[in-house]
Each structure stands twice: as C-alpha cells, then as structure tokens.
Biopython code that builds the backbone (N, CA, C, O; Angstrom):
import numpy as np
from Bio.PDB.StructureBuilder import StructureBuilder

atoms = [
    (1, "UNK", "N", (0.844, -1.181, 0.000)),
    (1, "UNK", "CA", (0.000, 0.000, 0.000)),
    (1, "UNK", "C", (0.884, 1.238, 0.000)),
    (1, "UNK", "O", (1.893, 1.284, 0.704)),
    (2, "UNK", "N", (0.512, 2.232, -0.782)),
    (2, "UNK", "CA", (1.238, 3.491, -0.856)),
    (2, "UNK", "C", (0.732, 4.442, 0.224)),
    (2, "UNK", "O", (-0.453, 4.455, 0.556)),
    (3, "UNK", "N", (1.632, 5.219, 0.752)),
    (3, "UNK", "CA", (1.287, 6.181, 1.796)),
    (3, "UNK", "C", (1.723, 7.580, 1.405)),
    (3, "UNK", "O", (2.762, 7.769, 0.772)),
    (4, "UNK", "N", (0.917, 8.555, 1.790)),
    (4, "UNK", "CA", (1.271, 9.964, 1.659)),
    (4, "UNK", "C", (1.141, 10.566, 3.049)),
    (4, "UNK", "O", (0.057, 10.557, 3.633)),
    (5, "UNK", "N", (2.238, 11.087, 3.579)),
    (5, "UNK", "CA", (2.235, 11.682, 4.911)),
    (5, "UNK", "C", (1.942, 13.168, 4.787)),
    (5, "UNK", "O", (2.583, 13.879, 4.013)),
    (6, "UNK", "N", (0.960, 13.629, 5.564)),
    (6, "UNK", "CA", (0.585, 15.035, 5.593)),
    (6, "UNK", "C", (0.719, 15.510, 7.040)),
    (6, "UNK", "O", (0.122, 14.936, 7.952)),
    (7, "UNK", "N", (1.510, 16.563, 7.234)),
    (7, "UNK", "CA", (1.663, 17.154, 8.568)),
    (7, "UNK", "C", (0.660, 18.286, 8.700)),
    (7, "UNK", "O", (0.583, 19.169, 7.845)),
    (8, "UNK", "N", (-0.112, 18.250, 9.786)),
    (8, "UNK", "CA", (-1.131, 19.279, 10.041)),
    (8, "UNK", "C", (-0.977, 19.828, 11.453)),
    (8, "UNK", "O", (-0.515, 19.135, 12.360)),
    (9, "UNK", "N", (-1.376, 21.087, 11.620)),
    (9, "UNK", "CA", (-1.400, 21.667, 12.963)),
    (9, "UNK", "C", (-2.494, 20.972, 13.761)),
    (9, "UNK", "O", (-3.567, 20.676, 13.236)),
    (10, "UNK", "N", (-2.213, 20.716, 15.029)),
    (10, "UNK", "CA", (-3.098, 19.867, 15.823)),
    (10, "UNK", "C", (-4.459, 20.475, 16.140)),
    (10, "UNK", "O", (-5.418, 19.726, 16.324)),
    (11, "UNK", "N", (-4.587, 21.781, 16.211)),
    (11, "UNK", "CA", (-5.870, 22.379, 16.569)),
    (11, "UNK", "C", (-6.667, 22.799, 15.340)),
    (11, "UNK", "O", (-7.816, 22.389, 15.179)),
    (12, "UNK", "N", (-6.074, 23.604, 14.481)),
    (12, "UNK", "CA", (-6.830, 24.141, 13.343)),
    (12, "UNK", "C", (-6.844, 23.209, 12.134)),
    (12, "UNK", "O", (-7.626, 23.414, 11.205)),
    (13, "UNK", "N", (-5.986, 22.183, 12.137)),
    (13, "UNK", "CA", (-5.894, 21.185, 11.061)),
    (13, "UNK", "C", (-5.413, 21.748, 9.725)),
    (13, "UNK", "O", (-5.549, 21.083, 8.698)),
    (14, "UNK", "N", (-4.854, 22.960, 9.716)),
    (14, "UNK", "CA", (-4.262, 23.505, 8.501)),
    (14, "UNK", "C", (-3.022, 22.685, 8.150)),
    (14, "UNK", "O", (-2.381, 22.109, 9.029)),
    (15, "UNK", "N", (-2.695, 22.638, 6.874)),
    (15, "UNK", "CA", (-1.550, 21.852, 6.424)),
    (15, "UNK", "C", (-0.247, 22.576, 6.737)),
    (15, "UNK", "O", (-0.081, 23.754, 6.418)),
    (16, "UNK", "N", (0.671, 21.853, 7.366)),
    (16, "UNK", "CA", (2.015, 22.340, 7.629)),
    (16, "UNK", "C", (2.936, 21.917, 6.492)),
    (16, "UNK", "O", (3.711, 22.733, 5.991)),
    (17, "UNK", "N", (2.863, 20.635, 6.071)),
    (17, "UNK", "CA", (3.715, 20.131, 4.999)),
    (17, "UNK", "C", (3.117, 18.845, 4.433)),
    (17, "UNK", "O", (2.621, 18.001, 5.178)),
    (18, "UNK", "N", (3.168, 18.705, 3.104)),
    (18, "UNK", "CA", (2.754, 17.465, 2.443)),
    (18, "UNK", "C", (4.004, 16.789, 1.902)),
    (18, "UNK", "O", (4.743, 17.372, 1.109)),
    (19, "UNK", "N", (4.233, 15.566, 2.332)),
    (19, "UNK", "CA", (5.369, 14.792, 1.846)),
    (19, "UNK", "C", (4.986, 14.105, 0.533)),
    (19, "UNK", "O", (3.804, 13.943, 0.229)),
    (20, "UNK", "N", (5.979, 13.711, -0.226)),
    (20, "UNK", "CA", (5.702, 12.987, -1.463)),
    (20, "UNK", "C", (5.223, 11.573, -1.126)),
    (20, "UNK", "O", (5.405, 11.089, -0.009)),
    (21, "UNK", "N", (4.620, 10.936, -2.096)),
    (21, "UNK", "CA", (4.079, 9.586, -1.909)),
    (21, "UNK", "C", (5.223, 8.589, -1.766)),
    (21, "UNK", "O", (6.206, 8.633, -2.505)),
    (22, "UNK", "N", (5.069, 7.687, -0.792)),
    (22, "UNK", "CA", (6.010, 6.586, -0.615)),
    (22, "UNK", "C", (5.403, 5.401, -1.365)),
    (22, "UNK", "O", (4.524, 4.719, -0.837)),
    (23, "UNK", "N", (5.872, 5.148, -2.604)),
    (23, "UNK", "CA", (5.209, 4.151, -3.441)),
    (23, "UNK", "C", (5.554, 2.702, -3.089)),
    (23, "UNK", "O", (6.655, 2.398, -2.630)),
    (24, "UNK", "N", (4.588, 1.829, -3.317)),
    (24, "UNK", "CA", (4.811, 0.387, -3.179)),
    (24, "UNK", "C", (4.908, -0.206, -4.580)),
    (24, "UNK", "O", (4.865, 0.527, -5.568)),
    (25, "UNK", "N", (5.037, -1.499, -4.670)),
    (25, "UNK", "CA", (5.194, -2.148, -5.975)),
    (25, "UNK", "C", (3.940, -2.048, -6.848)),
    (25, "UNK", "O", (4.028, -2.195, -8.067)),
    (26, "UNK", "N", (2.785, -1.804, -6.248)),
    (26, "UNK", "CA", (1.542, -1.704, -7.011)),
    (26, "UNK", "C", (1.213, -0.268, -7.416)),
    (26, "UNK", "O", (0.152, -0.022, -7.990)),
    (27, "UNK", "N", (2.096, 0.673, -7.131)),
    (27, "UNK", "CA", (1.850, 2.087, -7.430)),
    (27, "UNK", "C", (1.574, 2.286, -8.924)),
    (27, "UNK", "O", (2.310, 1.787, -9.775)),
    (28, "UNK", "N", (0.512, 3.016, -9.222)),
    (28, "UNK", "CA", (0.154, 3.321, -10.599)),
    (28, "UNK", "C", (-0.753, 2.303, -11.266)),
    (28, "UNK", "O", (-1.227, 2.534, -12.379)),
    (29, "UNK", "N", (-0.998, 1.196, -10.612)),
    (29, "UNK", "CA", (-1.874, 0.190, -11.199)),
    (29, "UNK", "C", (-3.330, 0.564, -10.973)),
    (29, "UNK", "O", (-3.672, 1.247, -10.008)),
    (30, "UNK", "N", (-4.163, 0.111, -11.865)),
    (30, "UNK", "CA", (-5.590, 0.424, -11.802)),
    (30, "UNK", "C", (-6.195, -0.075, -10.488)),
    (30, "UNK", "O", (-5.964, -1.213, -10.079)),
    (31, "UNK", "N", (-6.972, 0.790, -9.838)),
    (31, "UNK", "CA", (-7.658, 0.428, -8.605)),
    (31, "UNK", "C", (-6.813, 0.532, -7.352)),
    (31, "UNK", "O", (-7.302, 0.286, -6.249)),
    (32, "UNK", "N", (-5.546, 0.894, -7.511)),
    (32, "UNK", "CA", (-4.677, 1.011, -6.338)),
    (32, "UNK", "C", (-4.798, 2.411, -5.757)),
    (32, "UNK", "O", (-4.674, 3.400, -6.479)),
    (33, "UNK", "N", (-5.038, 2.493, -4.468)),
    (33, "UNK", "CA", (-5.229, 3.786, -3.804)),
    (33, "UNK", "C", (-4.000, 4.172, -2.991)),
    (33, "UNK", "O", (-3.193, 3.329, -2.599)),
    (34, "UNK", "N", (-3.889, 5.457, -2.756)),
    (34, "UNK", "CA", (-2.842, 5.990, -1.890)),
    (34, "UNK", "C", (-3.515, 6.367, -0.578)),
    (34, "UNK", "O", (-4.477, 7.136, -0.570)),
    (35, "UNK", "N", (-3.018, 5.832, 0.525)),
    (35, "UNK", "CA", (-3.597, 6.120, 1.831)),
    (35, "UNK", "C", (-2.870, 7.298, 2.461)),
    (35, "UNK", "O", (-1.642, 7.309, 2.547)),
    (36, "UNK", "N", (-3.644, 8.296, 2.904)),
    (36, "UNK", "CA", (-3.066, 9.473, 3.538)),
    (36, "UNK", "C", (-2.946, 9.238, 5.040)),
    (36, "UNK", "O", (-3.901, 8.819, 5.695)),
    (37, "UNK", "N", (-1.771, 9.510, 5.567)),
    (37, "UNK", "CA", (-1.522, 9.419, 7.007)),
    (37, "UNK", "C", (-1.265, 10.829, 7.522)),
    (37, "UNK", "O", (-0.468, 11.567, 6.944)),
    (38, "UNK", "N", (-1.932, 11.202, 8.598)),
    (38, "UNK", "CA", (-1.794, 12.535, 9.165)),
    (38, "UNK", "C", (-0.916, 12.493, 10.405)),
    (38, "UNK", "O", (-1.092, 11.650, 11.284)),
    (39, "UNK", "N", (0.031, 13.417, 10.455)),
    (39, "UNK", "CA", (0.894, 13.599, 11.621)),
    (39, "UNK", "C", (0.595, 14.993, 12.158)),
    (39, "UNK", "O", (0.701, 15.979, 11.429)),
    (40, "UNK", "N", (0.223, 15.075, 13.431)),
    (40, "UNK", "CA", (-0.077, 16.370, 14.029)),
    (40, "UNK", "C", (1.195, 17.023, 14.536)),
    (40, "UNK", "O", (1.992, 16.401, 15.238)),
    (41, "UNK", "N", (1.375, 18.291, 14.168)),
    (41, "UNK", "CA", (2.559, 19.047, 14.574)),
    (41, "UNK", "C", (2.126, 20.377, 15.161)),
    (41, "UNK", "O", (1.060, 20.891, 14.822)),
    (42, "UNK", "N", (2.939, 20.930, 16.030)),
    (42, "UNK", "CA", (2.652, 22.253, 16.563)),
    (42, "UNK", "C", (1.299, 22.351, 17.214)),
    (42, "UNK", "O", (0.760, 21.360, 17.706)),
    (43, "UNK", "N", (0.756, 23.539, 17.217)),
    (43, "UNK", "CA", (-0.533, 23.762, 17.850)),
    (43, "UNK", "C", (-1.499, 24.420, 16.868)),
    (43, "UNK", "O", (-2.491, 23.807, 16.474)),
    (44, "UNK", "N", (-1.217, 25.660, 16.471)),
    (44, "UNK", "CA", (-2.026, 26.348, 15.473)),
    (44, "UNK", "C", (-1.114, 27.029, 14.468)),
    (44, "UNK", "O", (0.021, 27.385, 14.786)),
    (45, "UNK", "N", (-1.613, 27.206, 13.265)),
    (45, "UNK", "CA", (-0.852, 27.879, 12.223)),
    (45, "UNK", "C", (-0.794, 29.374, 12.506)),
    (45, "UNK", "O", (-1.578, 29.878, 13.310)),
    (46, "UNK", "N", (0.119, 30.089, 11.861)),
    (46, "UNK", "CA", (0.209, 31.543, 12.075)),
    (46, "UNK", "C", (-1.090, 32.272, 11.753)),
    (46, "UNK", "O", (-1.416, 33.265, 12.403)),
    (47, "UNK", "N", (-1.830, 31.797, 10.768)),
    (47, "UNK", "CA", (-3.094, 32.436, 10.389)),
    (47, "UNK", "C", (-4.127, 32.358, 11.503)),
    (47, "UNK", "O", (-4.884, 33.307, 11.708)),
    (48, "UNK", "N", (-4.171, 31.240, 12.225)),
    (48, "UNK", "CA", (-5.165, 31.049, 13.269)),
    (48, "UNK", "C", (-4.656, 31.363, 14.670)),
    (48, "UNK", "O", (-5.407, 31.237, 15.638)),
    (49, "UNK", "N", (-3.414, 31.763, 14.795)),
    (49, "UNK", "CA", (-2.864, 32.010, 16.124)),
    (49, "UNK", "C", (-3.187, 33.397, 16.662)),
    (49, "UNK", "O", (-2.957, 33.660, 17.843)),
    (50, "UNK", "N", (-3.709, 34.278, 15.842)),
    (50, "UNK", "CA", (-4.051, 35.631, 16.290)),
    (50, "UNK", "C", (-5.203, 35.571, 17.285)),
    (50, "UNK", "O", (-6.164, 34.828, 17.085)),
    (51, "UNK", "N", (-5.106, 36.342, 18.342)),
    (51, "UNK", "CA", (-6.184, 36.385, 19.341)),
    (51, "UNK", "C", (-7.439, 36.951, 18.714)),
    (51, "UNK", "O", (-7.381, 37.901, 17.932)),
    (52, "UNK", "N", (-8.566, 36.370, 19.056)),
    (52, "UNK", "CA", (-9.842, 36.855, 18.567)),
    (52, "UNK", "C", (-10.215, 36.335, 17.191)),
    (52, "UNK", "O", (-11.201, 36.786, 16.609)),
    (53, "UNK", "N", (-9.456, 35.408, 16.668)),
    (53, "UNK", "CA", (-9.768, 34.829, 15.365)),
    (53, "UNK", "C", (-11.141, 34.161, 15.445)),
    (53, "UNK", "O", (-11.458, 33.510, 16.441)),
    (54, "UNK", "N", (-11.942, 34.316, 14.417)),
    (54, "UNK", "CA", (-13.302, 33.764, 14.456)),
    (54, "UNK", "C", (-13.319, 32.245, 14.536)),
    (54, "UNK", "O", (-14.322, 31.658, 14.942)),
    (55, "UNK", "N", (-12.205, 31.597, 14.148)),
    (55, "UNK", "CA", (-12.160, 30.134, 14.201)),
    (55, "UNK", "C", (-11.798, 29.627, 15.588)),
    (55, "UNK", "O", (-11.867, 28.427, 15.853)),
    (56, "UNK", "N", (-11.414, 30.534, 16.466)),
    (56, "UNK", "CA", (-10.954, 30.092, 17.782)),
    (56, "UNK", "C", (-12.095, 30.044, 18.780)),
    (56, "UNK", "O", (-12.887, 30.983, 18.861)),
    (57, "UNK", "N", (-12.190, 28.965, 19.541)),
    (57, "UNK", "CA", (-13.208, 28.891, 20.589)),
    (57, "UNK", "C", (-12.801, 29.737, 21.788)),
    (57, "UNK", "O", (-11.613, 29.996, 21.983)),
    (58, "UNK", "N", (-13.745, 30.162, 22.578)),
    (58, "UNK", "CA", (-13.494, 30.927, 23.802)),
    (58, "UNK", "C", (-12.692, 32.195, 23.544)),
    (58, "UNK", "O", (-11.813, 32.543, 24.331)),
    (59, "UNK", "N", (-12.987, 32.887, 22.447)),
    (59, "UNK", "CA", (-12.362, 34.176, 22.139)),
    (59, "UNK", "C", (-10.843, 34.146, 22.228)),
    (59, "UNK", "O", (-10.248, 34.948, 22.948)),
    (60, "UNK", "N", (-10.223, 33.244, 21.514)),
    (60, "UNK", "CA", (-8.768, 33.221, 21.439)),
    (60, "UNK", "C", (-8.083, 32.180, 22.296)),
    (60, "UNK", "O", (-6.879, 31.972, 22.149)),
    (61, "UNK", "N", (-8.802, 31.518, 23.185)),
    (61, "UNK", "CA", (-8.204, 30.448, 24.000)),
    (61, "UNK", "C", (-8.447, 29.136, 23.301)),
    (61, "UNK", "O", (-9.591, 28.788, 23.011)),
    (62, "UNK", "N", (-7.374, 28.394, 23.024)),
    (62, "UNK", "CA", (-7.508, 27.117, 22.330)),
    (62, "UNK", "C", (-7.816, 26.010, 23.319)),
    (62, "UNK", "O", (-7.364, 26.058, 24.462)),
    (63, "UNK", "N", (-8.580, 25.013, 22.897)),
    (63, "UNK", "CA", (-8.897, 23.906, 23.802)),
    (63, "UNK", "C", (-7.675, 23.051, 24.090)),
    (63, "UNK", "O", (-6.689, 23.088, 23.354)),
    (64, "UNK", "N", (-7.749, 22.301, 25.139)),
    (64, "UNK", "CA", (-6.674, 21.412, 25.547)),
    (64, "UNK", "C", (-6.456, 20.316, 24.511)),
    (64, "UNK", "O", (-7.413, 19.865, 23.881)),
    (65, "UNK", "N", (-5.213, 19.881, 24.327)),
    (65, "UNK", "CA", (-4.916, 18.838, 23.354)),
    (65, "UNK", "C", (-5.454, 17.486, 23.776)),
    (65, "UNK", "O", (-5.708, 16.634, 22.925)),
    (66, "UNK", "N", (-5.635, 17.268, 25.080)),
    (66, "UNK", "CA", (-6.189, 16.028, 25.567)),
    (66, "UNK", "C", (-5.170, 14.964, 25.905)),
    (66, "UNK", "O", (-5.549, 13.863, 26.304)),
    (67, "UNK", "N", (-3.886, 15.254, 25.758)),
    (67, "UNK", "CA", (-2.873, 14.242, 26.029)),
    (67, "UNK", "C", (-2.656, 14.015, 27.524)),
    (67, "UNK", "O", (-2.659, 12.868, 27.970)),
    (68, "UNK", "N", (-2.474, 15.042, 28.284)),
    (68, "UNK", "CA", (-2.274, 14.920, 29.732)),
    (68, "UNK", "C", (-2.988, 16.087, 30.394)),
    (68, "UNK", "O", (-2.403, 17.152, 30.590)),
    (69, "UNK", "N", (-4.218, 15.888, 30.729)),
    (69, "UNK", "CA", (-4.970, 16.986, 31.285)),
    (69, "UNK", "C", (-6.155, 16.482, 32.096)),
    (69, "UNK", "O", (-6.667, 15.382, 31.887)),
    (70, "UNK", "N", (-6.560, 17.317, 33.011)),
    (70, "UNK", "CA", (-7.741, 16.981, 33.792)),
    (70, "UNK", "C", (-9.004, 17.152, 32.952)),
    (70, "UNK", "O", (-10.058, 16.622, 33.304)),
    (71, "UNK", "N", (-8.906, 17.888, 31.842)),
    (71, "UNK", "CA", (-10.060, 18.100, 30.984)),
    (71, "UNK", "C", (-10.237, 17.016, 29.935)),
    (71, "UNK", "O", (-11.273, 16.963, 29.273)),
    (72, "UNK", "N", (-9.251, 16.157, 29.772)),
    (72, "UNK", "CA", (-9.366, 15.143, 28.717)),
    (72, "UNK", "C", (-10.384, 14.078, 29.099)),
    (72, "UNK", "O", (-10.515, 13.701, 30.263)),
    (73, "UNK", "N", (-11.091, 13.613, 28.100)),
    (73, "UNK", "CA", (-12.129, 12.597, 28.309)),
    (73, "UNK", "C", (-11.514, 11.219, 28.102)),
    (73, "UNK", "O", (-11.015, 10.923, 27.016)),
    (74, "UNK", "N", (-11.542, 10.396, 29.103)),
    (74, "UNK", "CA", (-10.940, 9.067, 28.996)),
    (74, "UNK", "C", (-11.996, 8.009, 29.018)),
    (74, "UNK", "O", (-11.682, 6.821, 28.938)),
]
sb = StructureBuilder()
sb.init_structure("model")
sb.init_model(0)
sb.init_chain("A")
sb.init_seg("    ")
for serial, (resi, resn, name, xyz) in enumerate(atoms, 1):
    if name == "N":
        sb.init_residue(resn, " ", resi, " ")
    sb.init_atom(name, np.array(xyz, "f"), 0.0, 1.0, " ", f" {name:<3s}", serial, name[0])
structure = sb.get_structure()
C-alpha cells in the first residue's frame, strides 16, 4: 500500500507540509489507492494564532490537546 504523509497543525488542522508519496510495488496500477496518514505538529498555524480569530473557541483560548490533562475525556 502506498502512503502519503501530511503534517497538520493539531488544533486548526491547517496543512504544515505534504510529503511525497512513498510508493509500493503496485503504485500506478488500476484500482490502487494511496492512503493518507496525518501527523499532528505544533498547535495552530500563524493564520489562526491571532487572538480573537473567528475560528478560535473561547475568544482566542484554544482547547486542551487532551494528552495529559484533567479536561481530557478518557
């Protein structure tokens, strides 16, 4: 299976970087799909990091990532 790695900011999901496809032996054959894998990087992109951005919840405060927090739902 072929993979394409896409790095995205963890909160706003904007693209940080798209890597080239890592091809397998079936690459280019009819019916063969490329599976996209997402890697979360950073927190927010420069466009969404401004305070008061309409995309931000709680007027500029970003929600917790959920990795180690009392607010995370387990």
